[in-house]
C-alpha positions in Angstrom: 34.0 -12.4 -8.7 32.8 -9.1 -10.2 29.5 -11.3 -11.6 28.4 -11.8 -8.0 29.4 -8.6 -6.9 26.9 -7.0 -9.2 24.0 -9.2 -8.3 24.4 -8.6 -5.1 24.4 -5.1 -5.3 21.4 -5.1 -7.5 19.6 -6.5 -4.6 20.8 -4.1 -1.9 19.9 -1.7 -4.4 16.6 -2.5 -5.1 16.2 -3.3 -0.9 17.0 0.3 -0.4 14.7 1.9 -2.6 12.2 -0.4 -1.1 12.8 0.6 2.5 12.4 4.2 1.4 9.5 3.5 -0.5 8.1 2.0 3.2 9.5 4.2 5.0 7.5 7.0 3.4 4.5 5.1 3.2 4.9 4.8 6.9 5.4 8.2 7.4 1.8 8.9 5.7 -0.1 6.6 6.9 1.2 8.4 10.4 0.3 11.3 9.2 -3.3 10.5 8.5 -4.0 10.9 11.9 -3.8 14.7 11.8 -5.9 15.2 8.6 -9.2 16.7 8.4 -11.9 14.5 8.7 -15.2 15.0 7.0 -18.3 12.9 6.1 -18.6 11.3 2.5 -20.5 9.2 0.9 -19.8 5.5 -0.7 -20.1 6.2 -4.4 -19.2 2.5 -5.8 -18.3 -0.6 -3.5 -17.2 -4.2 -5.4 -15.1 -6.9 -5.6 -12.5 -6.8 -8.7 -11.5 -10.0 -9.8 -9.0 -10.5 -12.0 -6.1 -13.5 -13.5 -2.7 -12.9 -12.1 0.7 -14.2 -14.4 0.2 -17.6 -13.0 -3.5 -17.6 -14.2 -5.0 -17.5 -10.7 -7.9 -16.0 -9.4 -7.5 -12.6 -7.4 -9.9 -9.9 -5.7 -9.6 -6.6 -5.0 -11.9 -4.2 -3.4 -12.6 -0.9 -5.2 -14.4 1.3 -3.3 -15.3 5.0 -4.5 -16.2 7.4 -2.3 -17.3 11.5 -2.4 -16.5 14.2 0.1 -16.5 18.0 0.2 -13.0 19.4 1.4 -12.8 23.4 0.9 -16.1 24.1 -0.5 -15.8 21.9 -3.2 -16.9 18.2 -4.1 -14.4 15.5 -4.3 -13.6 11.9 -5.4 -11.4 9.4 -3.5 -10.8 5.8 -3.6 -7.8 5.0 -1.3 -9.0 2.9 1.8 -5.5 3.5 3.7 -2.4 4.3 2.8 -0.7 1.3 1.6 -3.6 0.1 0.0 -3.6 -1.6 -3.4 -3.4 -5.2 -2.8 -5.0 -7.8 -4.0 -5.4 -11.5 -2.7 -6.7 -14.8 -4.0 -9.1 -14.9 -0.8 -12.2 -13.2 -1.9 -12.7 -12.7 2.1 -10.4 -10.0 1.8 -12.2 -7.9 -0.3 -15.3 -9.0 1.0 -14.4 -7.1 4.3 -13.9 -3.8 2.9 -17.1 -4.1 0.4 -19.4 -5.5 3.7 -17.4 -2.3 5.8 -18.3 0.5 3.2 -21.7 -0.2 1.0 -22.5 1.8 -1.6 -24.6 4.9 -0.5 -23.7 4.8 2.8 -22.3 7.9 4.7 -18.7 7.6 6.3 -15.5 9.4 7.9 -13.7 10.5 5.5 -10.1 11.9 6.5 -8.1 14.5 4.0 -4.8 15.9 3.8 -5.2 19.8 4.5 -2.3 20.6 1.9 -4.0 18.3 -0.7 -7.5 18.0 -0.3 -7.7 15.7 -3.1 -5.1 12.9 -1.5 -7.9 11.2 1.2 -8.6 7.8 3.1 -11.0 6.2 5.1 -8.7 4.7 7.5 -6.5 6.8 8.8 -3.1 5.7 10.4 -0.7 2.9 10.1 -2.3 -0.6 9.1 -0.9 -3.9 8.6 -0.3 -3.7 4.9 1.6 -0.6 5.2 4.6 -2.4 6.3 4.9 -4.4 3.3 7.5 -2.6 1.3 9.5 -1.7 4.0 9.5 -6.2 5.0 10.4 -6.7 1.5 13.0 -3.9 1.1 14.8 -5.3 4.5 14.7 -8.7 2.9 16.1 -7.5 -0.7 19.0 -5.8 1.3 19.4 -8.4 3.6 19.8 -10.9 1.2 21.8 -8.9 -1.0 24.6 -8.4 1.7 24.3 -12.0 3.1 25.0 -13.5 -0.4 27.6 -11.0 -1.0 29.3 -12.0 2.6 28.9 -16.1 1.6 30.5 -15.4 -1.2 33.6 -13.4 0.1 34.1 -15.7 2.6 34.1 -18.9 0.9 35.9 -17.8 -2.7 38.8 -19.9 -3.3 
């Protein structure tokens, strides 16, 4: 019984942590709607290919841009809050590389409290929900497993 309770508790704790991270990600993404807009330039735009733990190839867009905030030149790499994912589908990365080609002028949104934090796309994106979804899933699995074990124990 103790072993099952410990395993279920670990799932719940991981789930609560991921849910907390997910809520923070969504809050920050929502705050980008109030960030300051400036003009920037795409310095680098490429698809990075790597192998995951299973040996499968994944693709990730790497976009680097330059902008000025408070009279100082700055660099950013964040497309939107919650980005950073890679995909086995090359077209995922290609969409961003095509949208943000090198030497192109773009709108950059930066945090007025910390101008080094910036994004190319403001607001909440679909991928911003991923940590919250995983967190709720882990929490649910831990609680569900504990309830099932409690109901069916001899």
